[in-house]
C-alpha positions in Angstrom: -71.5 33.2 4.1 -69.3 29.9 5.4 -69.2 26.7 3.2 -71.1 24.4 5.1 -74.3 26.6 4.9 -73.5 27.6 1.2 -73.0 23.7 0.1 -75.8 22.9 2.0 -78.2 25.4 0.6 -76.9 24.4 -2.8 -80.0 22.1 -3.1 -83.0 24.2 -2.0 -85.7 22.0 0.0 -89.5 23.4 -0.1 -89.4 26.0 2.4 -86.7 27.7 1.0 -87.8 27.6 -2.5 -91.0 29.3 -1.3 -89.0 32.5 -0.3 -87.8 35.3 -2.6 -84.0 35.4 -3.2 -83.8 38.2 -0.4 -85.4 36.2 2.4 -83.4 33.3 1.4 -80.0 35.5 1.9 -81.6 36.5 5.3 -82.3 32.8 6.2 -78.5 31.8 5.4 -77.4 34.5 6.9 -78.6 33.8 10.3 -76.4 30.9 9.9 -73.8 33.0 9.3 -73.8 35.7 12.2 -71.1 35.7 13.9 -72.7 35.7 17.4 -76.5 35.4 18.3 -77.0 38.9 19.7 -78.2 40.8 16.6 -78.2 38.1 14.6 -81.5 39.2 12.8 -79.7 42.9 12.4 -76.8 41.2 11.1 -79.2 39.0 8.3 -81.1 41.5 7.0 -78.1 43.9 6.4 -76.6 40.9 4.5 -79.6 39.9 2.6 -80.2 43.4 1.5 -82.8 44.9 3.6 -82.6 48.7 3.9 -80.0 50.9 2.9 -76.4 51.4 4.0 -77.7 54.8 5.6 -80.7 52.8 7.4 -80.5 53.1 11.3 -79.8 50.7 13.6 -83.7 50.6 15.0 -85.3 50.4 11.8 -82.9 47.9 10.8 -83.6 46.0 13.7 -87.7 46.4 12.6 -87.0 45.3 9.1 -85.0 41.9 10.6 -88.1 41.2 13.1 -90.6 41.3 10.3 -88.2 39.2 7.9 -88.1 36.7 11.0 -91.5 36.5 11.9 -92.8 35.8 8.8 -93.9 32.0 9.0 -92.3 30.7 5.4 -89.0 32.2 6.6 -89.8 30.7 10.2 -90.4 27.0 8.0 -87.5 27.4 6.2 -84.9 28.4 9.3 -86.7 25.1 10.9 -85.8 23.6 7.2 -82.1 24.8 7.2 -81.7 24.0 11.3 -82.7 20.4 10.5 -80.0 19.9 7.6 -77.3 21.9 9.2 -77.6 20.0 12.3 -77.6 16.5 10.3 -74.0 18.2 9.0 -73.1 18.3 12.4 -73.8 14.9 13.9 -70.2 13.5 12.8 -68.1 16.5 13.8 -70.2 16.2 17.1 -69.4 12.1 17.2 -65.7 12.6 16.6 -65.7 15.6 19.7 -67.4 13.1 22.0 -65.0 10.3 20.6 -62.0 12.7 22.0 -63.5 13.6 24.9 -64.0 10.0 25.7 -60.5 9.2 24.8 -59.6 11.5 27.5 -60.6 10.2 31.0 -59.0 13.1 32.6 -61.1 15.5 31.0 -63.6 17.5 33.6 -66.4 16.1 31.7 -65.4 12.6 30.4 -67.4 10.8 33.3 -70.8 13.4 31.9 -69.9 12.4 28.3 -70.0 8.8 29.2 -73.1 8.7 31.2 -74.5 10.5 28.2 -73.3 7.8 25.8 -74.4 4.8 28.0 -78.0 6.8 28.0 -78.4 5.9 24.3 -76.7 2.7 24.0 -78.3 1.2 26.5 -81.4 3.7 28.3 -82.4 2.9 31.8 -85.7 1.1 32.0 -88.6 0.8 34.4 -91.5 -1.1 34.9 -94.3 -0.3 36.4 -97.5 -2.4 38.1 -100.9 -0.8 38.1 -103.5 -2.8 40.4 -106.9 -1.3 39.5 -109.6 -3.0 42.0 -113.3 -2.6 41.8 -116.6 -4.2 41.5 -119.4 -4.8 39.2 -122.6 -5.2 40.0 -125.4 -6.3 37.2 -129.0 -6.6 37.7 -130.7 -9.1 36.2 -131.9 -7.3 33.4 -128.7 -5.9 32.3 -127.4 -10.0 32.4 -130.4 -11.2 30.7 -129.5 -8.4 28.0 -126.0 -8.7 27.5 -126.8 -12.2 27.1 -129.1 -12.0 24.8 -126.6 -10.1 22.7 -124.1 -12.5 23.0 -127.0 -15.0 21.6 -127.6 -12.9 18.3 -123.9 -12.1 17.3 -123.4 -15.7 17.7 -126.2 -16.4 15.1 -125.1 -13.5 13.3 -121.6 -14.8 13.0 -122.7 -19.1 12.6 -120.6 -19.4 16.0 -121.7 -22.4 18.2 -121.8 -21.8 22.0 -121.3 -23.8 24.5 -124.0 -24.6 26.9 -124.1 -22.3 29.9 -123.2 -23.3 33.2 -126.5 -23.1 35.5 -125.5 -22.0 39.2 -127.6 -21.7 41.6 -129.4 -18.8 42.8 -131.6 -16.9 44.6 -133.1 -13.8 42.4 -132.4 -10.5 43.8 -135.7 -8.0 44.3 
């Protein structure tokens, strides 16, 4: 088991605490696997699933069952988040080394990534809505009555309405 994973799992989170010891070893071994292809089987063997003579196909099935257990999935997410946090300083140092080397083929891409995080591009959209509201005299009268009712309820003095000359629609 790598030192980083061992140190990291020293303080188990709630998802890891909910596992059996064998399941914990399985989760930790997933992060220790030498390559991604076959990592589940590797982790299952390291955790103690099967026997030394268990066939590869059976071990693969045991690994799949362990990996798809919802409790194990939660623990993998928990340890992954901790692991990514631990890798943060290492990633920043690597990015700094890349930025310090203008001749590196990915220098420009790295610079763009940093600038996008430091000063993200902003865009503005203007949305213009147009429409026509047609209210009948009855609807207008109902709205005005509701306004009066609420004004009286909350003791609000409303200004006198402006009277507009109009012809009533029929």
